[in-house]
N, C-alpha and C positions, 0 to 999 in steps of 0.2 A: 704252144703259148710260151713266150719267154717272159716270165713273171716280172723279173727285175726291170725290163724295158717297158712294160705296160703300166706299171703302177709307181706312184711316188710314196704312198703310205700303206701301212698294213694295220688292221685292227683285229685283235683276237678276243673272242668271247670265251672265257675259260682259260685265260692266259697262264693261270697258276698251275695248271696241270703239267705233269712232268713231260709229257710228249709235246704239248702245245708250246711250252716255254722253249724247248729246243728249236722248234721251227721259228719262233719269234726271234731268237738269237741269230739264227741263220739270216733272216731278212734284214735285221739291223746290220749284220756283218757285210752284206752286199749293198748297203746304202739306202734302204728304205727307212722312212721315219715310222717307228713302231709304237703303237698304243695298245691298250687292252683293258678288259674287265675281268674281275673275279669276285667270288662271293665274299671271301675273307682275306685279310692280310696274313701272309705266311713268311717263313724264312726265304722261300723261293721268290715270292713276289717282291720282297725287300731287295733281294739280289738284283732282280730285273730293273727295279727302280734305280738302284745305284749304278746300273750300267747305262742309264739314260732312257729307259722305256717308261712312258707315262701310263699309270694304271689307276682306274677308278674302281670303287667297291660298292656302287649303288646300282642295282638292276633297274634303271630307269632310262628312257630314251634320251632325256636331256642331260644325262651323265656322259654321253658320247661327246668327245671334244668337238667344238664348233668348227675347227679347221677341217675336220673330216666330213661333217654334214654339209659344209659349203663346197666340198670337192669330192662328192660321193663316187663319181665315176673314176677317180684317180686312186681309190682305196681298194686294197685287197682285203675283203671281209672273210674272216675265217672263224669257224666255231667247232667246238667239240661235241659229239653226240652225248657226252656225259652230262651236259647241262639240261635243266628241265625244259620240256617242250613249250611251256608257257613263259619262258624267259622274256621279260618286257623288251629288252634290247634286241633280241633275236626277232621277236614278233614285229617290232617296229621296222627293222631292216627288210624283212620279208614283205611287209605291207607297202614298203617303198619301192618294191619291184627291183631290188638290188640283187646281184648274183652273190650268193653265199657259198663258200667252199667248206666242206669238211676237211679236217686235218689230213685224213687219208688221201683225199683228192689232191691236196697240195703236194704231199710226198710222192704221189704218182707222177705229177708233172715234173717235180725236181729230179726224180730218178730216171726219167725217160732218156735223159741225155748223159747217162753215166754207166759205169760198171757197178751194178748194184749187188752188194753182198748182204743178204737178208738173214736174220736169225729169228726163227719161229719156234714155238713150243709153249706149253702151259707154264713151265718153269724154266728158269735159267736164261731167258732172253737177254735181260739187261747185263748180267755178269758176262755172258759169252760175247756179246757185242762189244762190251768194254775191254775184254781180253783182246779181241781183234784190233780195236783201236790202239791199245797200248803196244801191241806187237808191231803194228805198222809205224807208229810214232817212234818207237825205240830203234827201228831199222831204217829210219829216215825216208820213209815212203810217203808220198803225197796222198791225202785222203781227206774226207770229212765224215763225221759220224753223228747221227741223231740217236741219242741214248735215252733209255727209259729210267735213268737214275743219275745221280750226281757222282761222277768219277772222283774217287779219292786221290788219284794221281794228279788230276787237272782241275778239280773243283768246279766242274761244269758238266752239263749234259749235251753240249754241242762242242765238238772238237774238230778243229781244222788244222792240217799241216800242209803248207804249200811251198816250202823252201827246200824240198828234198828231191827224191827220185820219182820219175813218172814211169809206172810200169806199163801203162797202156795209153792209147791216143784219146781216151775218154777219162774223165775223173772217176776215182773210186769213191763210192758212197756206202758206208756201213749203216744199216738201218734195222730196227726191230720190226718184225712182221707181226703186228698185233692181231690176234684172232677176235678180239672184242668187236662186235658189230660187223664182223667179216671184213674188217679194214684191210687185212693182208691180201685179199683177192684183187686189190687195185695194183699190186706190185707185179712186175715181170722181171725178177732178178736174174742175173747171170748165174749166180750160185746161191745156195741156201743151206743153212743148218737147221735141222729139226731136232730139238733136244728132248721133247716129250709130247705126248698127246693124252694126258690125263684129262678126263672130262671136266669142264668148268663152264661158267657162263650159261648155265642151263635156263636162265631167264631169256637168253637170246636163241640158244639152240634147244630144240624140244627134247632131245635125248642124246645119249652117248654116240649112237650111230651117226646122227647128223653132225655132231661135233667132229668126229673122225673124218667124215666125208669132206668137211670144210678144209681140213689139212691136206687131204688128197687133191682137192681142187687147187690149193696153193702150190703143191708139189708139181702139178702139171703145168704151172705157169712159169716155171724156170725156163729161161730161153734156150733154144736149141743152138748147137754150135754154129750152124749156118747163119744165124742171126747176130752173131757176136764176134767181136775181135778178141775176146778173152775166152779161156776155157770155161765150160759150164758144168754144173753137176750138183748133186745133193750129198750132204754129209749128214748121216742119220745115226742117232743113238741106237745101239744094237738091241735094246729092249723093245724097239718098235718094229712091228712086222705087218704093217697095213698098207705098204706102198708098192706100186708097180715098178720094179727096177728097170723094166725095158724102156721106160720113158727117157731116162737120163743115165749118164755115168753116175754111179752111186757108190759111196764109200761108207761103211759102218765103223763106228767107234764104240768103245766100251770095254766090258769085262770078258766078253766072249772071245775065246782064243782063235776063233775063225774070222774075227773082224779084221778089217784092214789096219786099224789102229787100236792096239790092245793096251789097256791100263792094267798094271799089276803091281804087286808089292807096295800097296798103299799103306803107309805107316806114319806115325808121329815120332819125331825126334827133335829134342830141344824146342818143343812147342811149335814146330813147323811140320806141315804135311809134305811128305815126299812120295814120289811114285816113279815107276818105270814105264816108259812108253815103247812098245814094240811095233815096228812097221817093217814089213818084209823080214829081213834077217837082222835088222839093226835094233839095238836096245839102247835107249837113252834115259838117263836118270835126271829127274827134275826136282827142284825144290819149289814149292808153290808159295807165292807171297800171300795168298789168301787161304785161310783155313777152310776145312769142310770137305767131306767125301764128295758131295755133289759138285763142289767147285773144282776139284781135280778133274772130274768128267767134263766140266765146262771148258777147262783149259785144254784138254785133249781135243775137244770139238774145234776150238779155235786153231790149234796147231794143225789139225787135219785139213781144214780149209786152206790155211796159208800154204801148206805143202802142195796139195792137189790143184788148187786154182791159181794161186799166186806164185807157185814154184819156189817158195822159200824153204830152205833146208831146215828140218826140225832141230838140228843141232844149234843153229844160229838163233833159235827162239828161246833158249833156256834162260838167258839173262832177263828177257822181258817177262817171262813167267815168274821168275824169282822176285822181280822188282814191282810186280803188280800189287797195288794196295787195295784193290776192290772198288766197291761202289757204296756210297752212303746207304745205310740200312740194309746192307747185305753182309751178314756176319761181321758187322762193324763193332770192334772192341772199343768201347768208349771210356773204359776205366779198367786198369789192371794193376794189381800188386801181388805179392806172394800169397797174401791171405784172401784176396777177393778179386772178382772180375765181374764186369757188367757188359753184356753183349746185346746189340740191337739188330733185329732182323725183320725184313718185310714179309716173312712167311705168313700166308693167310689161307692156304689150301692144305688139306691133310698130308698130301705127298711132300709139300714143302716143310711142314712141321716135322715130318719123319726124318727127312734129310738133315734138317738143322739140329734137332734134338739128338739124333744119333751121333752127329759130328761133335757136338758139345760134350757128349758122354765119352767119346773117344779122346778128345783133347784134354778133358779134365776128369780122368777116372778117379773113383773113390772120393769124389767131392759132392756135397749136397747141392742139387740144382733146383732153384726156385724159378718158375716161369710165370710171367704175366702175359695173357693173351687177350686181344680184342678181336672178336669175330668181325668179319667184314661182309656185309650184305645179309639180309634176312633169307634170301633165296639160297645163297651158298651155305648158310648155317643149316637150313632145312635139308638141302639136297645131299650134304655130306656129313650129316650128324654122326653117323657111326665112325667115320674116319677121324673126326675130331675127338671123339671119346677115346678111341684106341690110342691116339698119339699123345694126348694130354695126360693120360693115365701114367705115362712113362716118367713124368716129372716127380721129384721128391716132394715138391710143394707147388700148388697150383693157385694162381689168382686169375679170375676171369673179370673182364670189364664188360659193360653192356655192348651190344652189337652196334657197330658203326654203320648207319644206313646208307650213306652216300646218296645215290640217286633214287633209292627205293622208299616206298611207304611200308609201315609195319605190317606184318602178317600175324594173325591171331595165333597165339600159342607158341610162337617162335621168339625166344628171348634167351638171354644168358642164364637167368635163374633156372629155366627149364633144362637147359643144356647141362648146367652144373649139377643138377639133381640126378642126372643120369650117369655122371662120372663117379664111379666107385673109388673114392680116394679119401684117405683119412685126414689129409691136410689140404683143404680147399677153401677158397674165399671168393666172394663177389664184392669188388671194390670199385669206387670211382677213381678218377685220375689223382686227385689230391690225397686220397687214402692210400693209394699205391705208393706215392712218394713218402708218405709218413711211415708206411710199413717198411720200406727199404731203409729209411733212416733209423728206425727203431731196431730192426732185426739184423741189418747188415748181412744179407745172405752171402754165402761163399761164392756161388755162381748165380748171378741174377740175369735172366734172359728176358728180353722184351720182344714180343712177336705180334705182328698185325700190319694191315695196310691202311688203317684209318688215321685218326689223329693221335694215335698212341705214341707217335714220334715226339710229341710234346713232352712226354715223360723223359725220353732219352735226352732231349735238349736241356731240360731243367737239371737232370742229374749231371750232365756233362759240364754245365756252367758251375754247378755246386762244387764238383771235385776239382775243376780248374782253379777255382778261387781258394781252395784249401791247400 
């Protein structure tokens, strides 16, 4: 199916989602008239509206624009599985016997005609795919990228470069391979990075074994050389040992000296992270534009794929790594002086909290670190309670907000008050959003870190506006 030739319009239910909005931007770019619905107005939906996309915020059938209802067969109807099953708009379209596509199905169709470079993993997908996009853009290589966050270099989650070099006879598409709802099983990439397989989404997967198996299925879907005009293979973090290497060409990266790409000598100098990358007998020193221990590993993953699959020399990539500004809400420094710093991060899994907090401690040694964390989902809070306790205890001062439920209904006994009571910490608080802002204004913490995947970003935005005005 050639989507752009079959439809004149596109309508997205849940257009404000980070993944949905990237696809919406793609269809507007190729000439479709794009509309959408979301539950609430956000910074992202405002950006889409400013780009010419009409969005409504009322979940009623009559809120769907009349031009679409009069031309139903000319509309590409797309929805995200994250919306409630009883969504009135979705139910109305289903009752009208219209074909509705999941976002993952659309990405499957788009990538069928491409050289697909996919990034999978519980953590690091967005940053690693953004590194890839920035490397290609910096090296004047044509591509498009669907990102799970807003690139700080380009201020968008859909990036396209079409005035440079063509490496293959098919277009290169960089995409995040999302494990939620097993969406990544719809992809058949030429090459893939797997950054991590820490169990998550246990509301979807019944146990850790099933979660790992889903990644094994994804790995097996990487196309064979005989099916592709481009090299194929897997780039895997060397802490992962659950894949059958006989299926593909496989290259490991990480701290293990036996890996194909070895990160070493990671250190902070002049508030910048520096590392050495060893491949074969070559040692290359990099300055990373984005702070964080985990982000240096993400950079190495992107470099490894560019070398093995795209045949770009690692030495040529140093400038792109140094000029990489990261992704909004991924170790995003929103305010910094000699006395104080405020950092915003999307961390919402214990492993992500560990990487983020450890990196902050390395970057700002001997300084008091105050962290505010908003747990995301009742099931995740329940399933990884011990991990949250272990990592949050590392903070010098802890603020918890109530759990952000997203798509879930409450679970009895699972709440932030209960979680906080189990964290043995002398300086801990349970506050709502406004109280957090008042706390920051009153105490002015030396290092103030904001963590979570819910609406906690509203705190970051308010503090950013506050300090920009002062």
